[in-house]
N, C-alpha and C positions, 0 to 999 in steps of 0.2 A: 586159800586166804593169805593175805599179805599183811603183816603187822606194820602199822604206820605210826604208832605212838605207844610209849610206855608211861606217859604222863597222865595225870587226872584230866579227863575231858569234861569241860563244864558246858559246852554247847556245840551243836552241829546245825548249820543253816545252809539251805540250798543256795548255790551261787549261780549256776547255770544248768542247762539240761544234762550236762555231763560232769559237773563238779560241785563240791560243797566247801564251805568254810568251816574249818575245825578250830575250836578254841581250847587251848591247853592251859592248865594251871602250872606255872613254873615256880618252884620254891626259891626263895631268896635266902641269903646267908643268915639274916636275922630271923629268929624263931617266930612262927605264926605270921610271916609276911610272904607275899607271893606277887607275881605279876602274871598277866595273861599274854599268850602268844597266838596270833592269828595266822592260819595257813590255809591255802587252797589245795584241795586234793582233787586231782584230775583223774576221772575214771578211765579214760581212754588209754592213757599211758602210765597210769598209777604213779604219776609224779606228784611231788609236794613242793609248793612254792610259797614264799612269804606273802601274806596279805596285809591289809591295813585295818585299823579300827573303824575308819569311816566306811569302807566297803562292807564290813560286817554289819554295822549299824543300819546302813541303807537297806541291805537285803533282809534284815530282821524286822525293822520298824517302818520301812517305806520312806516317802519323801520328807516327812517331818521328823526324821530320826534325831536331828540335833536337839530339838525341843524335848522330845520324849526321853532321850538319854540324860537330859538335865534333871528331869523330874524323878526318874526311876533311880534309886540309890545304887542298886547292884544289877545293872542291865544284862550281865552275862548269865546270871543264874535263873532268870525267868525264861519261859517259853512265850513266844509272841507270834501273832498272825495279823495281817491286814485283812479285815473282813470285807464282805461283799459290798458294803456301803462306804468303804474307805476309812471307817473307824479302825482303831488298833486295839486288840485285846491282848493283855499280858497276864500270865498265871505263874506264880511261884510254886515250888514243890510242896509248900505247906497249905496251898489252896488260896492264899492271899492273891488278889487280882486287881486289875485296873483296866478301865476302858478309856481310850483317848479319842477325842473328836477329830474331825477332818483337818483341824489346824494344829493338832498335836497337844492340845490341852487336856488335862485329866478331867473327865466328866463324871466318872463314877469310880469308887474304890470300895472293896469289900472282900468277901471270901466265898468260894464255892465249896459246898460239902454235900454229902449224901448220907442221910440218916445220922447227921451230926459228925460224920467222919470226913476228914479232908480229902479232896481229890487232887490229882496232879496230872501234868501233861496237857498238851494242846495239839490236837491233830485236826486240821481244818478240812471240812468236806462241804464245799459250796456254802449254803446258808446254815450249816450245822458245824459243830465241833465236838470232838470226842476227847474224853479224859478217862483215867483209871482211878478207882478207889481201892487201894490195897487192902484196907481193913474190912471191906465189904465183899472182897473177891469178885469184883464186877467192873465192867466198862460201861460208860454212860455217854449218851449223845445228848447234847444241848442244842436248842435253837438259838441262833445268833440274833434273832429278832426280839426275843423276850428273855433270853438267858435262862430259860426253864428247862428241866429235864424232859427230853422227848422220847428217849428209848434207853432201856437198860438190858444188858446181856450178862448173864452170870448172876451170882448171889452169894451171900455169906455162907450158906450151907451147901452150895454147889461145888463141883470139881472142875467147872469150865475154865475158870481162871483163878489159880491159887496165888495169892499175893502178887497181883499184876503190878509191874513197875514202870512200864512205858508202852505207848501206843503210837503208831504212825499210819498214815494213809497214803496209798499209792495205787494209781490206775484202777480206782473203784473199789479196792479191797483194803482191809485193815489188818495190821500185824501187831500182836500183843506179846510183850515179854512177861513171862509168868513162871511160877513153879521153879524158880531158881535158874534153870538152864534151858528153858523152852521158849520158842516163839510159836504162837498159835495164830492161825489166819481166820479172819471173819470174812465170809463171802459177801460182797456188797450187794448182790442181787437178792439173796434169800436169808442172809445173816446166820447161815450155818457155820459152825466152828470146827476147824480141823487142825491137826498138828502140821507145822510147816518146817521148823528146824529144831534140832536138838544139839546142844553144845556140851562138851565135856567140862567146861568151866561155867561159872555163873555169868549170865548176861544181864547187864544193867539197862542198856538201851539198844534199839535196833532201828535203823533208818533205811528204808528201801526206796531206791530211785530207779525204776525200770529194771534193767538186768543187773544192776549193781546195788550194793548195800554197804553201810557202815555198821559194824557190830562192836559195841563197847563192852568188853569182857573184863573180868577181874584182873587178868594178867596183862591187859593191853587193849588197844583198839586196832581193828582190822578192816581193810577194804576187801570185799569179796564179790564174786559173781554168783547170782542166784537164778 
């Protein structure tokens, strides 16, 4: 593993097949004020180069990024995906969400929850998306067509996912951060769950891209081969 940041990471977005855009929170001299810094992390040579706000917004929200970023008050702290029908779904960590039409206008706003508990994260899988519900110890798949729960794995009394904090989708499988320092894998063919990685430090988020991954741990953010 190679440490690439000690700053707070507010977002990670795929930039190309072999790179991601990393968004860091940089404290300013005045208390409670900060700026964000955009960087491209190249997996092939492990290099980090400066990126731009526009490049980040385009990769996150698609062609109508300018209009969407005008409507969303804090666009770095939500997760977003361009859906199969070119609408854009955005979800904040507290479950508050919005759906934008093909022109970038807000067509729906509300909140996702499961048994009254907020969900977080957005991992797109074709015409579905996955989220986690930390208080219910489960991961949930929603249909993008009706935004209804389609599948649940785990449960409040199960040990499958203890306090899940993040989920990502890669090459047909899903990877869930849970139980403090674990990443567990959901097999996309049969939905069986197995241990994938264990860290000595707490892991907040894990993003897998083929043979490489970004791991956001308590002590910093790392790029690693998996």
